[in-house]
N, C-alpha and C positions, 0 to 999 in steps of 0.2 A: 495254617497255610493261607487262608483267605485274609487274615489280619496282616500278614507279611506283604501280600500283594497290594492291599489297600494302602499300607504305609509307603510302599515303593511308588505307587501312583501319586499320593499326596506330595511326597518329596520331589518327584519329577515335575509336577505342576507348579510347586513353589519355586523350583529352580528356574523354570521357564518364565514364570511371572516376575522374577527378580532380574532377568536378563535386561541389559541396557538396550534401549531402542535407538538404533543408529540411523533412523530415517531423517533425511534432511527436511527442514520446514518447507511448506509449500511456497511461501513468499519470504523475501528478506526485507524487513522493514528498517534495518539498521537501527539507528537511535531515534526513529520517528516518534514513538510514543512520548519519550522524554522531551524531545524538542517541541512537539506540539503542546504538551502540557505547559512547558516553560513559556511558550509564546502567548498562551492564554492567561497565564498567571502574571507574567511581566510583559504587558503590552508595550513594546518599544521596538525601535529599529534594529537593535542588536539581536533580540530574540527572534524577530521576524526573519532576519538575514540568516540566522542559525537554522531555523526551520527550513528555509529555502535550500540552504546548502545540504541539509540532511536528506531532503527529498531528492535533490539532484544526485546525491551519492547513492541512495537506494535505487534510483533508476539506472545509474551507471553500473551498479553491481547486481542487476536483475538476474544474472545467470547463477548467482549463488543460491537461489531458491530452487527447489526441485521442479517447479513449473516452468522456469525460464522466462516468466512474465513479470512485468512490473506489478506490484501489489495493487489491488483495487483502490481507486480513489486518489492515487498518487498524482497522476497526470491532471486530474480535475483540481486537486488542491494546489498544485504548482501553477495551473492556469489561473486560479483565483488569486494567487499571490501576484502573478504578473499583472492581472487586471487591476488590483489595488495599487500597483506601482505605475499604472498608466501605460502599460505595454499591451494594448488590445490585440494586436496581431499574434503575439506570442501566447496570449491567453487562449485565443481561438485555436491555435495550433495544438495546444495541450488538451483542450476540450475535445478536439477531433481525434487525437490519439487515444484518449480515454474511451470514447465510444467505439473506436475501431477494435480495441483489445477487449472491452467489456460491452458487448452489444446491448445488454440489459440496461445500460445507462444512456442509451441513444435518446430517448424522449427528454430526459433531463438535460443532457449535453446540448441537444438541438435548441432547447429553450434558452440555455445560457448563451449559446452562440448568437441566436437571434437577438437577444437583449443587448449584447455587446455590439453587434452590427447596427442596431437601431440607435444606440447611444453614440456610435461613431459616425452615423449617417451613411452607412455603407450597406444597407439591406439589399440583398440580392433578389 
């Protein structure tokens, strides 16, 4: 009798363990990993533009992740791309969005904003 109960428990546990997990991921990175890798592997305007497009798409589709937030670092990375393209005000806007959503990045984002403002001669 005990053996039958033990077998039933093992089968039930195995069945539960094999069930598919239908939990949505916390964040939607879209093709960010692949695009980031390609932009580092093939440093060129085309791969940089593809990375920027991928980040913008992930930001646009933020609601497809279960948190409903843009993944960490996305606004900061997009801000850095704008900074490299000479768009300081857009870079600062993205740095501010990053620190608003992720307060733990405030110290770093404030430093980035200050450096951009110093370089642009617009320190407050």
